[in-house]
C-alpha positions as a LaTeX table, in Angstrom:
\begin{tabular}{lrrr}
\hline
Residue & $x$ (\AA) & $y$ (\AA) & $z$ (\AA) \\
\hline
Met1 & $-0.43$ & $-5.17$ & 5.02 \\
Ser2 & 2.16 & $-6.52$ & 7.57 \\
Ile3 & 3.68 & $-10.21$ & 6.57 \\
Val4 & 1.58 & $-12.40$ & 9.34 \\
Lys5 & 3.82 & $-16.10$ & 9.69 \\
Arg6 & 2.24 & $-19.03$ & 10.59 \\
Gly7 & 0.56 & $-19.44$ & 14.22 \\
Glu8 & 1.11 & $-15.51$ & 14.91 \\
Val9 & $-2.11$ & $-12.88$ & 15.41 \\
Pro10 & $-2.31$ & $-11.10$ & 12.18 \\
Thr11 & $-2.33$ & $-7.01$ & 11.99 \\
Leu12 & $-5.58$ & $-6.84$ & 10.04 \\
Phe13 & $-4.81$ & $-2.54$ & 8.88 \\
Glu14 & $-2.33$ & $-0.33$ & 9.92 \\
Ser15 & $-5.22$ & 2.42 & 10.84 \\
Pro16 & $-9.04$ & 2.86 & 9.94 \\
Ser17 & $-7.51$ & 4.95 & 6.67 \\
His18 & $-6.05$ & 1.00 & 5.64 \\
Cys19 & $-9.79$ & $-0.93$ & 6.56 \\
Cys20 & $-13.06$ & $-0.58$ & 4.43 \\
Gly21 & $-15.05$ & $-2.44$ & 6.28 \\
Cys22 & $-16.29$ & $-4.94$ & 3.33 \\
Gly23 & $-15.82$ & $-7.85$ & 5.54 \\
Ala24 & $-14.18$ & $-9.88$ & 3.67 \\
Cys25 & $-11.31$ & $-11.13$ & 6.31 \\
Ala26 & $-14.33$ & $-12.41$ & 8.84 \\
Ala27 & $-16.28$ & $-13.93$ & 6.14 \\
Ala28 & $-13.25$ & $-15.89$ & 5.32 \\
Cys29 & $-11.93$ & $-16.86$ & 9.14 \\
Pro30 & $-12.28$ & $-20.58$ & 8.76 \\
Lys31 & $-12.10$ & $-20.15$ & 12.67 \\
Gly32 & $-15.24$ & $-17.38$ & 12.81 \\
Ala33 & $-12.73$ & $-15.12$ & 14.72 \\
Ile34 & $-13.13$ & $-12.22$ & 13.58 \\
Thr35 & $-16.42$ & $-9.98$ & 14.04 \\
Met36 & $-17.12$ & $-6.55$ & 12.77 \\
Ser37 & $-17.33$ & $-4.45$ & 15.54 \\
Glu38 & $-18.88$ & $-0.37$ & 15.32 \\
Gly39 & $-16.87$ & 1.94 & 17.01 \\
Lys40 & $-18.87$ & 5.13 & 18.84 \\
Asn41 & $-17.85$ & 6.79 & 15.39 \\
Gly42 & $-20.27$ & 4.97 & 13.99 \\
Phe43 & $-17.99$ & 2.86 & 11.43 \\
Val44 & $-17.29$ & $-0.86$ & 11.01 \\
Leu45 & $-13.64$ & $-2.51$ & 11.58 \\
Pro46 & $-12.58$ & $-6.18$ & 12.28 \\
Val47 & $-12.07$ & $-7.27$ & 15.32 \\
Ile48 & $-9.90$ & $-10.62$ & 16.00 \\
Asn49 & $-10.45$ & $-13.08$ & 19.04 \\
Ser50 & $-6.79$ & $-13.89$ & 19.73 \\
Glu51 & $-8.58$ & $-17.05$ & 21.71 \\
Leu52 & $-9.84$ & $-18.44$ & 18.36 \\
Cys53 & $-7.22$ & $-17.18$ & 15.87 \\
Ile54 & $-5.24$ & $-20.06$ & 14.50 \\
Gly55 & $-2.77$ & $-17.27$ & 12.86 \\
Cys56 & $-3.35$ & $-18.53$ & 9.00 \\
Gly57 & $-2.94$ & $-15.81$ & 7.67 \\
Thr58 & $-6.37$ & $-16.12$ & 5.38 \\
Cys59 & $-7.81$ & $-12.90$ & 6.24 \\
Thr60 & $-5.03$ & $-11.40$ & 5.65 \\
Arg61 & $-5.05$ & $-12.85$ & 2.00 \\
Ala62 & $-8.86$ & $-12.02$ & 1.10 \\
Cys63 & $-8.32$ & $-8.11$ & 1.65 \\
Gly64 & $-8.74$ & $-6.70$ & $-1.53$ \\
Leu65 & $-8.07$ & $-3.06$ & $-0.57$ \\
Asn66 & $-4.70$ & $-3.90$ & 0.57 \\
Arg67 & $-3.84$ & $-6.20$ & $-1.95$ \\
Gly68 & $-5.06$ & $-3.63$ & $-4.66$ \\
Ile69 & $-6.86$ & $-6.33$ & $-6.63$ \\
Gly70 & $-8.12$ & $-4.93$ & $-10.03$ \\
Ser71 & $-6.84$ & $-3.44$ & $-13.45$ \\
Asn72 & $-7.04$ & $-0.62$ & $-15.07$ \\
Ser73 & $-9.72$ & $-0.48$ & $-17.62$ \\
Val74 & $-9.20$ & $-1.21$ & $-21.27$ \\
Gly75 & $-12.79$ & 0.23 & $-22.45$ \\
Pro76 & $-14.95$ & 1.03 & $-24.38$ \\
Phe77 & $-16.66$ & 3.44 & $-22.92$ \\
Phe78 & $-20.25$ & 4.75 & $-22.98$ \\
Ala79 & $-22.80$ & 6.65 & $-22.40$ \\
Ala80 & $-26.24$ & 4.20 & $-20.81$ \\
Ala81 & $-29.64$ & 3.77 & $-20.38$ \\
Gly82 & $-31.86$ & 0.58 & $-19.90$ \\
Arg83 & $-34.29$ & $-0.05$ & $-22.50$ \\
Asp84 & $-36.71$ & $-0.64$ & $-19.69$ \\
Asp85 & $-38.60$ & 1.66 & $-17.23$ \\
Val86 & $-35.57$ & 3.61 & $-15.37$ \\
Ser87 & $-37.86$ & 4.91 & $-12.73$ \\
Glu88 & $-36.80$ & 2.95 & $-9.60$ \\
Ser89 & $-33.49$ & 3.97 & $-10.79$ \\
Ala90 & $-30.96$ & 6.94 & $-9.88$ \\
Ser91 & $-29.85$ & 7.71 & $-13.03$ \\
Gly92 & $-29.85$ & 5.45 & $-16.28$ \\
Gly93 & $-31.08$ & 2.16 & $-14.83$ \\
Val94 & $-28.22$ & $-0.01$ & $-16.42$ \\
Phe95 & $-27.74$ & $-2.56$ & $-13.35$ \\
Gly96 & $-31.38$ & $-2.73$ & $-12.78$ \\
Ala97 & $-31.62$ & $-3.44$ & $-16.50$ \\
Val98 & $-28.68$ & $-6.21$ & $-16.62$ \\
Ala99 & $-29.92$ & $-7.45$ & $-13.41$ \\
Arg100 & $-33.21$ & $-8.44$ & $-14.71$ \\
Glu101 & $-31.65$ & $-9.84$ & $-17.64$ \\
His102 & $-29.94$ & $-11.69$ & $-16.16$ \\
Ile103 & $-32.34$ & $-13.06$ & $-13.94$ \\
Ser104 & $-34.77$ & $-13.67$ & $-16.37$ \\
Ser105 & $-32.33$ & $-15.88$ & $-18.06$ \\
Gly106 & $-31.65$ & $-18.16$ & $-14.68$ \\
Gly107 & $-28.86$ & $-15.67$ & $-13.15$ \\
Val108 & $-28.57$ & $-14.93$ & $-9.54$ \\
Ala109 & $-27.84$ & $-11.19$ & $-8.70$ \\
Tyr110 & $-26.36$ & $-9.41$ & $-5.25$ \\
Gly111 & $-27.29$ & $-5.54$ & $-4.06$ \\
Ala112 & $-27.76$ & $-3.27$ & $-1.89$ \\
Ala113 & $-31.06$ & $-3.15$ & 0.17 \\
Tyr114 & $-32.84$ & $-0.99$ & 2.71 \\
Glu115 & $-34.05$ & $-3.51$ & 6.26 \\
Arg116 & $-36.05$ & $-2.44$ & 9.04 \\
Glu117 & $-34.59$ & $-2.85$ & 12.07 \\
Gly118 & $-36.94$ & $-1.69$ & 14.55 \\
Asn119 & $-37.82$ & 2.65 & 14.25 \\
Thr120 & $-34.70$ & 2.68 & 11.66 \\
Leu121 & $-33.15$ & 1.39 & 8.36 \\
Arg122 & $-29.73$ & $-0.70$ & 7.71 \\
Val123 & $-28.58$ & $-1.62$ & 4.97 \\
Arg124 & $-27.72$ & $-4.42$ & 3.63 \\
His125 & $-26.50$ & $-6.97$ & 0.43 \\
Arg126 & $-28.93$ & $-9.21$ & $-0.14$ \\
Arg127 & $-29.55$ & $-12.30$ & $-2.81$ \\
Ala128 & $-32.29$ & $-11.72$ & $-5.70$ \\
Val129 & $-33.48$ & $-14.67$ & $-7.54$ \\
Ser130 & $-37.11$ & $-13.20$ & $-9.41$ \\
Val131 & $-38.01$ & $-9.59$ & $-10.20$ \\
Asp132 & $-39.58$ & $-8.64$ & $-7.36$ \\
Glu133 & $-36.90$ & $-9.15$ & $-4.97$ \\
Leu134 & $-34.36$ & $-7.22$ & $-7.45$ \\
Arg135 & $-36.61$ & $-3.94$ & $-7.20$ \\
Pro136 & $-35.10$ & $-3.82$ & $-3.24$ \\
Leu137 & $-31.84$ & $-3.61$ & $-4.65$ \\
Leu138 & $-32.31$ & $-0.53$ & $-7.60$ \\
Asn139 & $-32.25$ & 3.06 & $-6.22$ \\
Ser140 & $-28.99$ & 4.48 & $-4.71$ \\
Lys141 & $-28.24$ & 4.57 & $-1.20$ \\
Tyr142 & $-25.45$ & 7.00 & 0.08 \\
Val143 & $-23.83$ & 4.75 & 3.42 \\
Gln144 & $-22.17$ & 1.87 & 3.71 \\
Ser145 & $-23.99$ & $-1.11$ & 3.15 \\
Asp146 & $-22.75$ & $-4.71$ & 4.81 \\
Ala147 & $-22.10$ & $-6.96$ & 2.10 \\
Gly148 & $-19.38$ & $-9.55$ & 3.94 \\
Ser149 & $-22.35$ & $-11.51$ & 4.79 \\
Cys150 & $-23.66$ & $-12.68$ & 1.73 \\
Phe151 & $-20.15$ & $-13.48$ & 0.43 \\
Ala152 & $-20.57$ & $-17.53$ & 1.98 \\
Asp153 & $-23.93$ & $-16.98$ & 0.01 \\
Ile154 & $-22.54$ & $-16.02$ & $-3.30$ \\
Lys155 & $-19.55$ & $-18.91$ & $-3.59$ \\
Ala156 & $-22.18$ & $-21.41$ & $-2.60$ \\
Asp157 & $-23.58$ & $-20.36$ & $-5.98$ \\
Leu158 & $-21.15$ & $-20.37$ & $-8.23$ \\
Cys159 & $-19.95$ & $-23.88$ & $-6.49$ \\
Glu160 & $-23.43$ & $-25.08$ & $-7.88$ \\
Gly161 & $-23.03$ & $-23.76$ & $-11.09$ \\
Arg162 & $-25.14$ & $-20.64$ & $-10.85$ \\
Arg163 & $-24.37$ & $-17.36$ & $-12.85$ \\
Val164 & $-23.40$ & $-14.79$ & $-10.31$ \\
Leu165 & $-24.46$ & $-10.76$ & $-10.69$ \\
Phe166 & $-22.42$ & $-8.94$ & $-7.86$ \\
Cys167 & $-23.03$ & $-4.76$ & $-7.54$ \\
Gly168 & $-21.25$ & $-3.08$ & $-5.12$ \\
Thr169 & $-18.48$ & 0.03 & $-4.30$ \\
Pro170 & $-15.24$ & $-1.06$ & $-5.62$ \\
Cys171 & $-14.12$ & $-2.16$ & $-2.00$ \\
Gln172 & $-16.47$ & $-4.87$ & $-1.69$ \\
Val173 & $-15.72$ & $-6.04$ & $-4.79$ \\
Ala174 & $-12.26$ & $-6.03$ & $-4.20$ \\
Gly175 & $-13.12$ & $-7.83$ & $-0.87$ \\
Leu176 & $-15.72$ & $-10.20$ & $-2.56$ \\
Arg177 & $-12.86$ & $-11.44$ & $-5.41$ \\
Gly178 & $-9.83$ & $-11.56$ & $-2.30$ \\
Phe179 & $-12.32$ & $-13.50$ & $-0.69$ \\
Leu180 & $-13.31$ & $-15.90$ & $-3.23$ \\
Arg181 & $-9.60$ & $-16.07$ & $-4.29$ \\
Arg182 & $-10.08$ & $-17.84$ & $-7.27$ \\
Asp183 & $-11.85$ & $-16.63$ & $-10.44$ \\
Tyr184 & $-15.22$ & $-18.11$ & $-11.27$ \\
Glu185 & $-16.50$ & $-18.05$ & $-15.07$ \\
Gly186 & $-19.83$ & $-17.60$ & $-14.02$ \\
Leu187 & $-19.05$ & $-14.41$ & $-11.97$ \\
Thr188 & $-19.32$ & $-10.87$ & $-13.39$ \\
Thr189 & $-18.67$ & $-7.88$ & $-10.72$ \\
Ile190 & $-20.25$ & $-4.14$ & $-11.58$ \\
Asp191 & $-18.24$ & $-1.49$ & $-9.39$ \\
Leu192 & $-19.85$ & 2.06 & $-8.83$ \\
Ile193 & $-18.43$ & 5.33 & $-9.51$ \\
Cys194 & $-18.12$ & 5.69 & $-5.69$ \\
His195 & $-18.18$ & 9.16 & $-3.78$ \\
Gly196 & $-17.19$ & 7.53 & $-0.72$ \\
Val197 & $-19.67$ & 6.28 & 2.31 \\
Pro198 & $-20.52$ & 7.82 & 5.40 \\
Ser199 & $-21.37$ & 4.92 & 8.72 \\
Ala200 & $-24.83$ & 2.66 & 8.68 \\
Arg201 & $-24.97$ & 3.71 & 12.43 \\
Met202 & $-25.34$ & 7.79 & 11.26 \\
Phe203 & $-28.05$ & 7.12 & 8.70 \\
Ala204 & $-29.68$ & 4.75 & 10.90 \\
Asp205 & $-30.19$ & 7.80 & 13.20 \\
Cys206 & $-30.58$ & 10.25 & 10.95 \\
Val207 & $-33.31$ & 8.09 & 9.33 \\
Glu208 & $-34.77$ & 7.73 & 13.06 \\
Asp209 & $-35.18$ & 11.28 & 13.52 \\
Tyr210 & $-36.99$ & 11.98 & 10.71 \\
Gly211 & $-39.21$ & 9.24 & 12.00 \\
Lys212 & $-39.56$ & 11.13 & 15.48 \\
Gln213 & $-40.12$ & 14.28 & 13.15 \\
Phe214 & $-42.91$ & 12.97 & 11.16 \\
Gly215 & $-44.61$ & 10.73 & 13.55 \\
Ser216 & $-44.47$ & 7.74 & 11.54 \\
Pro217 & $-40.95$ & 5.52 & 10.96 \\
Val218 & $-39.67$ & 5.43 & 8.01 \\
Val219 & $-39.84$ & 2.38 & 5.90 \\
Asp220 & $-38.17$ & 3.22 & 2.79 \\
Phe221 & $-35.40$ & 5.92 & 1.19 \\
Arg222 & $-35.13$ & 7.37 & $-1.88$ \\
Phe223 & $-31.87$ & 9.38 & $-2.15$ \\
Arg224 & $-32.47$ & 10.42 & $-5.98$ \\
Cys225 & $-36.45$ & 10.40 & $-6.51$ \\
Lys226 & $-37.19$ & 11.50 & $-10.31$ \\
Arg227 & $-40.74$ & 13.07 & $-9.36$ \\
Glu228 & $-38.91$ & 16.41 & $-10.61$ \\
Gly229 & $-36.13$ & 15.00 & $-13.02$ \\
Trp230 & $-32.57$ & 13.71 & $-12.78$ \\
Gly231 & $-31.44$ & 15.26 & $-10.19$ \\
His232 & $-30.98$ & 15.35 & $-5.87$ \\
Ser233 & $-34.25$ & 15.19 & $-4.08$ \\
Leu234 & $-35.25$ & 12.82 & $-1.52$ \\
Leu235 & $-38.26$ & 10.53 & $-0.88$ \\
Leu236 & $-39.21$ & 9.11 & 2.35 \\
Leu237 & $-41.95$ & 6.40 & 2.57 \\
Leu238 & $-43.62$ & 6.36 & 6.17 \\
Glu239 & $-45.33$ & 3.48 & 8.03 \\
Asp240 & $-48.57$ & 4.99 & 7.91 \\
Gly241 & $-48.79$ & 5.28 & 4.14 \\
Arg242 & $-47.43$ & 9.20 & 4.04 \\
Glu243 & $-44.70$ & 10.46 & 1.17 \\
Val244 & $-42.28$ & 13.36 & 2.30 \\
Thr245 & $-40.36$ & 14.56 & $-0.45$ \\
Ile246 & $-37.25$ & 16.95 & 0.80 \\
Pro247 & $-34.67$ & 19.01 & $-1.69$ \\
Ala248 & $-31.03$ & 17.90 & $-1.39$ \\
Ala249 & $-30.03$ & 21.17 & $-0.14$ \\
Lys250 & $-32.40$ & 20.61 & 3.18 \\
Ser251 & $-31.16$ & 17.57 & 3.75 \\
Pro252 & $-28.27$ & 17.49 & 6.57 \\
Phe253 & $-27.14$ & 14.27 & 6.09 \\
Tyr254 & $-27.07$ & 14.14 & 1.92 \\
Asp255 & $-25.96$ & 17.83 & 2.51 \\
Met256 & $-22.91$ & 16.50 & 4.77 \\
Phe257 & $-22.49$ & 13.59 & 2.08 \\
Leu258 & $-22.11$ & 15.97 & $-0.63$ \\
Asn259 & $-18.93$ & 17.75 & 1.08 \\
Leu260 & $-17.28$ & 15.14 & 1.76 \\
Lys261 & $-17.88$ & 15.73 & 5.65 \\
Thr262 & $-18.76$ & 12.22 & 6.55 \\
Leu263 & $-16.60$ & 9.65 & 4.55 \\
Arg264 & $-15.47$ & 6.78 & 6.04 \\
Asp265 & $-10.92$ & 7.58 & 6.21 \\
Ser266 & $-10.16$ & 4.82 & 3.69 \\
Cys267 & $-12.60$ & 7.07 & 1.60 \\
Tyr268 & $-9.85$ & 9.66 & 1.48 \\
Arg269 & $-7.08$ & 7.52 & 0.30 \\
Cys270 & $-9.19$ & 4.85 & $-2.15$ \\
Pro271 & $-7.50$ & 2.99 & $-4.70$ \\
Tyr272 & $-9.99$ & 2.41 & $-7.05$ \\
Ala273 & $-10.59$ & 6.48 & $-7.30$ \\
Gly274 & $-9.36$ & 6.65 & $-11.25$ \\
Arg275 & $-8.89$ & 3.71 & $-13.65$ \\
Leu276 & $-8.28$ & 0.72 & $-11.52$ \\
Arg277 & $-11.10$ & $-0.89$ & $-11.16$ \\
Ala278 & $-12.15$ & $-3.85$ & $-9.03$ \\
Gly279 & $-14.96$ & $-4.85$ & $-10.93$ \\
Asp280 & $-15.64$ & $-6.49$ & $-14.85$ \\
Leu281 & $-17.68$ & $-2.48$ & $-15.92$ \\
Thr282 & $-18.29$ & 0.21 & $-13.89$ \\
Ile283 & $-21.44$ & 2.32 & $-13.76$ \\
Gly284 & $-22.34$ & 5.69 & $-12.17$ \\
Asp285 & $-24.05$ & 9.21 & $-13.73$ \\
Phe286 & $-22.76$ & 10.56 & $-16.48$ \\
Trp287 & $-22.81$ & 14.08 & $-14.44$ \\
Gly288 & $-22.20$ & 16.86 & $-17.02$ \\
Val289 & $-23.15$ & 14.53 & $-20.64$ \\
Asp290 & $-25.11$ & 17.94 & $-21.72$ \\
Val291 & $-21.51$ & 19.44 & $-21.75$ \\
Asn292 & $-18.57$ & 17.23 & $-22.61$ \\
Arg293 & $-21.12$ & 15.28 & $-24.98$ \\
Pro294 & $-24.10$ & 16.92 & $-26.10$ \\
Asp295 & $-24.76$ & 14.94 & $-29.07$ \\
Val296 & $-25.35$ & 11.93 & $-27.27$ \\
Leu297 & $-28.64$ & 14.25 & $-26.00$ \\
Lys298 & $-29.64$ & 14.65 & $-29.63$ \\
Asp299 & $-31.06$ & 11.00 & $-29.69$ \\
Ser300 & $-33.75$ & 12.20 & $-27.18$ \\
Glu301 & $-35.64$ & 8.78 & $-26.92$ \\
Lys302 & $-32.45$ & 6.79 & $-25.26$ \\
Phe303 & $-31.11$ & 9.42 & $-23.43$ \\
Asn304 & $-33.24$ & 11.92 & $-22.26$ \\
Gln305 & $-31.85$ & 14.03 & $-19.26$ \\
Met306 & $-34.71$ & 14.10 & $-17.17$ \\
Lys307 & $-35.08$ & 10.17 & $-17.08$ \\
Gly308 & $-31.04$ & 10.63 & $-16.25$ \\
Val309 & $-28.03$ & 8.96 & $-18.19$ \\
Ser310 & $-25.16$ & 6.38 & $-16.81$ \\
Cys311 & $-21.85$ & 6.32 & $-17.89$ \\
Leu312 & $-20.54$ & 2.79 & $-18.80$ \\
Leu313 & $-16.68$ & 1.55 & $-18.41$ \\
Val314 & $-16.34$ & $-1.93$ & $-20.11$ \\
Asn315 & $-12.79$ & $-2.97$ & $-17.51$ \\
Asn316 & $-12.14$ & $-6.46$ & $-18.48$ \\
Asp317 & $-12.66$ & $-8.85$ & $-21.37$ \\
Arg318 & $-15.55$ & $-10.49$ & $-18.70$ \\
Gly319 & $-16.82$ & $-7.31$ & $-18.81$ \\
Arg320 & $-17.14$ & $-7.20$ & $-22.86$ \\
Glu321 & $-18.42$ & $-10.36$ & $-23.62$ \\
Phe322 & $-21.63$ & $-9.48$ & $-20.61$ \\
Ile323 & $-22.04$ & $-6.15$ & $-22.53$ \\
Glu324 & $-22.09$ & $-7.98$ & $-25.89$ \\
Ser325 & $-24.46$ & $-11.05$ & $-25.20$ \\
Ser326 & $-26.78$ & $-8.33$ & $-23.61$ \\
Asn327 & $-29.79$ & $-6.61$ & $-24.90$ \\
Ala328 & $-30.86$ & $-4.47$ & $-22.21$ \\
Leu329 & $-28.88$ & $-1.21$ & $-22.99$ \\
Asp330 & $-28.91$ & 1.59 & $-25.14$ \\
Leu331 & $-25.55$ & 2.34 & $-26.22$ \\
Cys332 & $-22.97$ & 5.40 & $-27.23$ \\
Pro333 & $-19.67$ & 5.17 & $-27.51$ \\
Val334 & $-17.51$ & 8.15 & $-25.87$ \\
Glu335 & $-13.90$ & 8.85 & $-24.55$ \\
Phe336 & $-12.89$ & 7.46 & $-20.68$ \\
Asp337 & $-11.95$ & 11.66 & $-20.33$ \\
Asp338 & $-15.69$ & 12.41 & $-21.31$ \\
Ile339 & $-16.87$ & 10.61 & $-18.06$ \\
Ala340 & $-14.40$ & 11.75 & $-15.92$ \\
Lys341 & $-14.37$ & 15.19 & $-16.66$ \\
Gly342 & $-18.06$ & 14.89 & $-14.50$ \\
Asn343 & $-16.98$ & 12.02 & $-11.92$ \\
Asp344 & $-14.00$ & 13.68 & $-9.84$ \\
Gln345 & $-13.65$ & 9.77 & $-7.86$ \\
Leu346 & $-12.44$ & 9.03 & $-11.59$ \\
Arg347 & $-9.78$ & 11.49 & $-11.18$ \\
His348 & $-8.85$ & 11.13 & $-7.26$ \\
Pro349 & $-10.22$ & 10.27 & $-4.72$ \\
Ser350 & $-12.15$ & 12.41 & $-2.23$ \\
Asp351 & $-10.65$ & 15.48 & $-1.11$ \\
Leu352 & $-10.28$ & 15.40 & 3.00 \\
Pro353 & $-12.36$ & 18.45 & 3.98 \\
Asn354 & $-10.18$ & 20.61 & 6.73 \\
Asp355 & $-13.14$ & 20.16 & 9.26 \\
Arg356 & $-13.97$ & 16.33 & 9.18 \\
Glu357 & $-12.93$ & 15.48 & 12.16 \\
Leu358 & $-15.38$ & 18.20 & 14.23 \\
Tyr359 & $-18.40$ & 16.64 & 12.46 \\
Ile360 & $-16.71$ & 12.86 & 13.02 \\
Asp361 & $-15.82$ & 13.94 & 16.79 \\
Ala362 & $-19.51$ & 15.77 & 17.28 \\
Phe363 & $-21.30$ & 12.15 & 16.08 \\
Thr364 & $-18.83$ & 10.08 & 17.87 \\
Lys365 & $-19.27$ & 12.69 & 21.26 \\
Gly366 & $-23.14$ & 12.90 & 21.09 \\
Gly367 & $-24.81$ & 10.99 & 18.25 \\
Trp368 & $-26.75$ & 12.28 & 15.33 \\
Lys369 & $-28.13$ & 15.26 & 17.48 \\
Ser370 & $-24.79$ & 16.79 & 18.18 \\
Ile371 & $-23.50$ & 16.24 & 15.06 \\
Tyr372 & $-27.22$ & 17.88 & 13.46 \\
Lys373 & $-26.25$ & 20.79 & 15.95 \\
Leu374 & $-22.54$ & 21.24 & 14.77 \\
Tyr375 & $-24.21$ & 21.74 & 10.82 \\
Leu376 & $-26.87$ & 23.89 & 11.82 \\
Arg377 & $-23.78$ & 26.52 & 13.21 \\
Arg378 & $-21.35$ & 25.99 & 10.95 \\
Glu379 & $-23.79$ & 25.21 & 7.68 \\
Arg380 & $-26.84$ & 27.60 & 8.50 \\
Gly381 & $-25.91$ & 29.99 & 10.65 \\
Leu382 & $-25.27$ & 33.75 & 10.30 \\
Lys383 & $-21.78$ & 32.73 & 8.67 \\
Phe384 & $-23.17$ & 31.05 & 6.43 \\
Ile385 & $-25.99$ & 33.38 & 5.44 \\
Ile386 & $-23.43$ & 36.17 & 5.08 \\
Lys387 & $-21.56$ & 33.63 & 2.26 \\
Arg388 & $-24.45$ & 33.80 & 0.22 \\
Met389 & $-25.28$ & 36.61 & $-0.05$ \\
Leu390 & $-21.40$ & 38.07 & $-1.03$ \\
Lys391 & $-21.88$ & 35.26 & $-3.92$ \\
Val392 & $-25.14$ & 37.16 & $-4.78$ \\
Leu393 & $-24.28$ & 40.96 & $-4.72$ \\
Leu394 & $-20.27$ & 40.66 & $-5.22$ \\
Pro395 & $-19.21$ & 39.69 & $-8.81$ \\
Ala396 & $-16.88$ & 36.56 & $-9.30$ \\
Pro397 & $-13.65$ & 37.35 & $-10.41$ \\
Phe398 & $-13.68$ & 40.17 & $-6.73$ \\
Ile399 & $-14.66$ & 36.64 & $-4.58$ \\
Ser400 & $-11.66$ & 34.41 & $-6.03$ \\
Phe401 & $-9.43$ & 37.14 & $-6.04$ \\
Ala402 & $-10.48$ & 37.95 & $-1.85$ \\
Lys403 & $-9.82$ & 33.98 & $-1.39$ \\
Ser404 & $-6.18$ & 34.20 & $-2.93$ \\
Phe405 & $-5.40$ & 37.51 & $-1.04$ \\
Arg406 & $-6.95$ & 35.25 & 2.05 \\
Ser407 & $-4.57$ & 32.34 & 1.28 \\
Arg408 & $-0.97$ & 33.89 & 0.68 \\
Gly409 & $-1.72$ & 36.15 & 4.12 \\
Leu410 & $-2.82$ & 32.75 & 5.94 \\
Ser411 & 0.71 & 30.90 & 4.27 \\
Ser412 & 2.59 & 34.04 & 5.46 \\
\hline
\end{tabular}
């Protein structure tokens, strides 16, 4: 982040990998000189109108990502599950449980929800002051949401003395804190163990394509439907009332996301992919709980793998006070490493695939149809089938030896 002299138009980021697109700079600008602009690759970046800019530097001071706003998590750490219905949540329903309790006691909650735009869906952060308004904020949405547009509303709530609970990706939480510029006693923030985010445009185009395939627009999209247990399957709700379930492995969008092909540039160098956290609390799936902490599952009434088990990191005193005052969760103490073993993004950022640019370039040049064709050719073509057959027919030690031999050959 560059040092800005008074009156100069600032440089907001050195390269796209230094911008998370949270929108804090645009929300903070006193002259409305910054807009969040969607590039041909689908990702949003801030653009300054130099004729409106007064060079005050408010935008660069609001940048939570490049300022590294946050602190190392101090614990304690828990396996966690909501005490009420968690069927609408992706795992143990921690956010839903604490948000319901928070709203019932007069608080306000903010989180990501789908909004219809014609025949497609966008994801935006939304305000909820009732349990009914909270429902759209539940369940994981593996796409970048528009969070910055609600930052001013959050500040207004806080200034009016309301207690606010905000849940988002770590960079969005950092952006909110940068925008607010000071600590508010009434604010509690929850960040997610984030895998990274594809662009909103790619998701919108994918959803619109599904609508064309099934002959009816998609009105709701569940990435982690629990009808077959805690895991990976997609549920599409169509405008005509039909419901369509799709295995994750048969969804190109989800498969490319899981294999890190379509994340935004900044995700591959995220400073919050570790113990440094922007939020007061951190939540996510407790992947590997059955291996790393099987004792947790002995209390099957509280922690059930079919329903999903969450992890909870208490990052500071405010997070600890919030959890201690809550009666919404079942908790079992664990160690940080127990959680991190099953969550790569608590150990390092998502690895940048060698072919990631191929996918982004394909989308840039030809939209969803182009990236879909590339995916089918590379991931579902003859090469893919041969790989699958070899995995079945050949012993694992031989495959490992072949990979190491190939690597030595490429490096020589």
